[in-house]
VEXKOL-382990 format. One record per residue (C-alpha): residue number from 1; x negated, y negated, z negated. Coordinates in steps of 0.1 Angstrom, whole numbers. Example, Ala and Ser with C-alpha at 12.3 -4.5 7.8 and 13.67 -1.06 7.14 Angstrom:
<vexdren><resi>1</resi><u>-123</u><v>45</v><w>-78</w></vexdren>
<vexdren><resi>2</resi><u>-137</u><v>11</v><w>-71</w></vexdren>
//
This chain:
<vexdren><resi>1</resi><u>-393</u><v>-1103</v><w>-1413</w></vexdren>
<vexdren><resi>2</resi><u>-373</u><v>-1118</v><w>-1386</w></vexdren>
<vexdren><resi>3</resi><u>-405</u><v>-1119</v><w>-1365</w></vexdren>
<vexdren><resi>4</resi><u>-406</u><v>-1083</v><w>-1365</w></vexdren>
<vexdren><resi>5</resi><u>-370</u><v>-1078</v><w>-1354</w></vexdren>
<vexdren><resi>6</resi><u>-375</u><v>-1100</v><w>-1323</w></vexdren>
<vexdren><resi>7</resi><u>-408</u><v>-1081</v><w>-1314</w></vexdren>
<vexdren><resi>8</resi><u>-388</u><v>-1045</v><w>-1318</w></vexdren>
<vexdren><resi>9</resi><u>-360</u><v>-1060</v><w>-1296</w></vexdren>
<vexdren><resi>10</resi><u>-383</u><v>-1070</v><w>-1269</w></vexdren>
<vexdren><resi>11</resi><u>-403</u><v>-1037</v><w>-1275</w></vexdren>
<vexdren><resi>12</resi><u>-373</u><v>-1016</v><w>-1269</w></vexdren>
<vexdren><resi>13</resi><u>-361</u><v>-1038</v><w>-1239</w></vexdren>
<vexdren><resi>14</resi><u>-395</u><v>-1033</v><w>-1224</w></vexdren>
<vexdren><resi>15</resi><u>-396</u><v>-996</v><w>-1228</w></vexdren>
<vexdren><resi>16</resi><u>-361</u><v>-992</v><w>-1214</w></vexdren>
<vexdren><resi>17</resi><u>-368</u><v>-1013</v><w>-1185</w></vexdren>
<vexdren><resi>18</resi><u>-401</u><v>-992</v><w>-1180</w></vexdren>
<vexdren><resi>19</resi><u>-382</u><v>-960</v><w>-1182</w></vexdren>
<vexdren><resi>20</resi><u>-356</u><v>-971</v><w>-1159</w></vexdren>
<vexdren><resi>21</resi><u>-384</u><v>-983</v><w>-1135</w></vexdren>
<vexdren><resi>22</resi><u>-401</u><v>-950</v><w>-1136</w></vexdren>
<vexdren><resi>23</resi><u>-369</u><v>-931</v><w>-1129</w></vexdren>
<vexdren><resi>24</resi><u>-361</u><v>-951</v><w>-1097</w></vexdren>
<vexdren><resi>25</resi><u>-395</u><v>-949</v><w>-1088</w></vexdren>
<vexdren><resi>26</resi><u>-395</u><v>-910</v><w>-1091</w></vexdren>
<vexdren><resi>27</resi><u>-363</u><v>-906</v><w>-1075</w></vexdren>
<vexdren><resi>28</resi><u>-376</u><v>-927</v><w>-1044</w></vexdren>
<vexdren><resi>29</resi><u>-405</u><v>-904</v><w>-1043</w></vexdren>
<vexdren><resi>30</resi><u>-386</u><v>-875</v><w>-1047</w></vexdren>
<vexdren><resi>31</resi><u>-364</u><v>-882</v><w>-1017</w></vexdren>
<vexdren><resi>32</resi><u>-392</u><v>-889</v><w>-994</w></vexdren>
<vexdren><resi>33</resi><u>-412</u><v>-857</v><w>-1006</w></vexdren>
<vexdren><resi>34</resi><u>-383</u><v>-836</v><w>-1004</w></vexdren>
<vexdren><resi>35</resi><u>-377</u><v>-818</v><w>-972</w></vexdren>
<vexdren><resi>36</resi><u>-352</u><v>-796</v><w>-961</w></vexdren>
<vexdren><resi>37</resi><u>-365</u><v>-766</v><w>-974</w></vexdren>
<vexdren><resi>38</resi><u>-366</u><v>-779</v><w>-1009</w></vexdren>
<vexdren><resi>39</resi><u>-328</u><v>-790</v><w>-1001</w></vexdren>
<vexdren><resi>40</resi><u>-320</u><v>-755</v><w>-989</w></vexdren>
<vexdren><resi>41</resi><u>-338</u><v>-737</v><w>-1018</w></vexdren>
<vexdren><resi>42</resi><u>-316</u><v>-757</v><w>-1043</w></vexdren>
<vexdren><resi>43</resi><u>-287</u><v>-756</v><w>-1026</w></vexdren>
<vexdren><resi>44</resi><u>-290</u><v>-716</v><w>-1025</w></vexdren>
<vexdren><resi>45</resi><u>-297</u><v>-715</v><w>-1061</w></vexdren>
<vexdren><resi>46</resi><u>-269</u><v>-735</v><w>-1072</w></vexdren>
<vexdren><resi>47</resi><u>-242</u><v>-720</v><w>-1050</w></vexdren>
<vexdren><resi>48</resi><u>-231</u><v>-696</v><w>-1076</w></vexdren>
<vexdren><resi>49</resi><u>-227</u><v>-710</v><w>-1112</w></vexdren>
<vexdren><resi>50</resi><u>-238</u><v>-678</v><w>-1124</w></vexdren>
<vexdren><resi>51</resi><u>-269</u><v>-678</v><w>-1107</w></vexdren>
<vexdren><resi>52</resi><u>-271</u><v>-714</v><w>-1119</w></vexdren>
<vexdren><resi>53</resi><u>-270</u><v>-705</v><w>-1153</w></vexdren>
<vexdren><resi>54</resi><u>-299</u><v>-678</v><w>-1150</w></vexdren>
<vexdren><resi>55</resi><u>-320</u><v>-703</v><w>-1132</w></vexdren>
<vexdren><resi>56</resi><u>-318</u><v>-727</v><w>-1160</w></vexdren>
<vexdren><resi>57</resi><u>-325</u><v>-701</v><w>-1185</w></vexdren>
<vexdren><resi>58</resi><u>-356</u><v>-692</v><w>-1164</w></vexdren>
<vexdren><resi>59</resi><u>-369</u><v>-729</v><w>-1161</w></vexdren>
<vexdren><resi>60</resi><u>-363</u><v>-734</v><w>-1196</w></vexdren>
<vexdren><resi>61</resi><u>-384</u><v>-703</v><w>-1207</w></vexdren>
<vexdren><resi>62</resi><u>-411</u><v>-713</v><w>-1186</w></vexdren>
<vexdren><resi>63</resi><u>-413</u><v>-749</v><w>-1195</w></vexdren>
<vexdren><resi>64</resi><u>-401</u><v>-743</v><w>-1233</w></vexdren>
<vexdren><resi>65</resi><u>-381</u><v>-772</v><w>-1231</w></vexdren>
<vexdren><resi>66</resi><u>-344</u><v>-778</v><w>-1221</w></vexdren>
<vexdren><resi>67</resi><u>-351</u><v>-816</v><w>-1221</w></vexdren>
<vexdren><resi>68</resi><u>-376</u><v>-812</v><w>-1194</w></vexdren>
<vexdren><resi>69</resi><u>-351</u><v>-792</v><w>-1175</w></vexdren>
<vexdren><resi>70</resi><u>-325</u><v>-816</v><w>-1180</w></vexdren>
<vexdren><resi>71</resi><u>-348</u><v>-846</v><w>-1169</w></vexdren>
<vexdren><resi>72</resi><u>-360</u><v>-826</v><w>-1138</w></vexdren>
<vexdren><resi>73</resi><u>-323</u><v>-822</v><w>-1129</w></vexdren>
<vexdren><resi>74</resi><u>-316</u><v>-861</v><w>-1134</w></vexdren>
<vexdren><resi>75</resi><u>-345</u><v>-866</v><w>-1108</w></vexdren>
<vexdren><resi>76</resi><u>-330</u><v>-840</v><w>-1085</w></vexdren>
<vexdren><resi>77</resi><u>-292</u><v>-858</v><w>-1087</w></vexdren>
<vexdren><resi>78</resi><u>-306</u><v>-890</v><w>-1086</w></vexdren>
<vexdren><resi>79</resi><u>-326</u><v>-883</v><w>-1053</w></vexdren>
<vexdren><resi>80</resi><u>-295</u><v>-868</v><w>-1040</w></vexdren>
<vexdren><resi>81</resi><u>-307</u><v>-832</v><w>-1037</w></vexdren>
<vexdren><resi>82</resi><u>-280</u><v>-820</v><w>-1059</w></vexdren>
<vexdren><resi>83</resi><u>-244</u><v>-831</v><w>-1069</w></vexdren>
<vexdren><resi>84</resi><u>-233</u><v>-829</v><w>-1106</w></vexdren>
<vexdren><resi>85</resi><u>-209</u><v>-799</v><w>-1101</w></vexdren>
<vexdren><resi>86</resi><u>-242</u><v>-782</v><w>-1090</w></vexdren>
<vexdren><resi>87</resi><u>-263</u><v>-789</v><w>-1121</w></vexdren>
<vexdren><resi>88</resi><u>-237</u><v>-778</v><w>-1148</w></vexdren>
<vexdren><resi>89</resi><u>-246</u><v>-743</v><w>-1145</w></vexdren>
<vexdren><resi>90</resi><u>-282</u><v>-751</v><w>-1148</w></vexdren>
<vexdren><resi>91</resi><u>-278</u><v>-774</v><w>-1177</w></vexdren>
<vexdren><resi>92</resi><u>-258</u><v>-747</v><w>-1196</w></vexdren>
<vexdren><resi>93</resi><u>-283</u><v>-722</v><w>-1188</w></vexdren>
<vexdren><resi>94</resi><u>-312</u><v>-747</v><w>-1201</w></vexdren>
<vexdren><resi>95</resi><u>-292</u><v>-746</v><w>-1235</w></vexdren>
<vexdren><resi>96</resi><u>-290</u><v>-707</v><w>-1236</w></vexdren>
<vexdren><resi>97</resi><u>-327</u><v>-706</v><w>-1227</w></vexdren>
<vexdren><resi>98</resi><u>-335</u><v>-729</v><w>-1255</w></vexdren>
<vexdren><resi>99</resi><u>-317</u><v>-707</v><w>-1280</w></vexdren>
<vexdren><resi>100</resi><u>-333</u><v>-675</v><w>-1266</w></vexdren>
<vexdren><resi>101</resi><u>-370</u><v>-692</v><w>-1268</w></vexdren>
<vexdren><resi>102</resi><u>-363</u><v>-700</v><w>-1303</w></vexdren>
<vexdren><resi>103</resi><u>-356</u><v>-665</v><w>-1312</w></vexdren>
//
């Protein structure tokens, strides 16, 4: 039984490492691919928190997943395209969008 625990531990460690590697790799690719246009669009959509909430609702309604919206925001924040303050409205909108989608 202890053998399975060791394998489970290393499986968990390997999965977490792969996840973190993927986030870092995706962030670097996003930094390279994101031009001034994407940065300007994201900045204009998140200047006002109310508009950010509406954007979060819309993105969650399109993707049908608040988790996908949040993961996308984590990538944008890690790439330096958004700051935490800009993402709060979108995350709130994603939560509201999930509630609306379920109804």
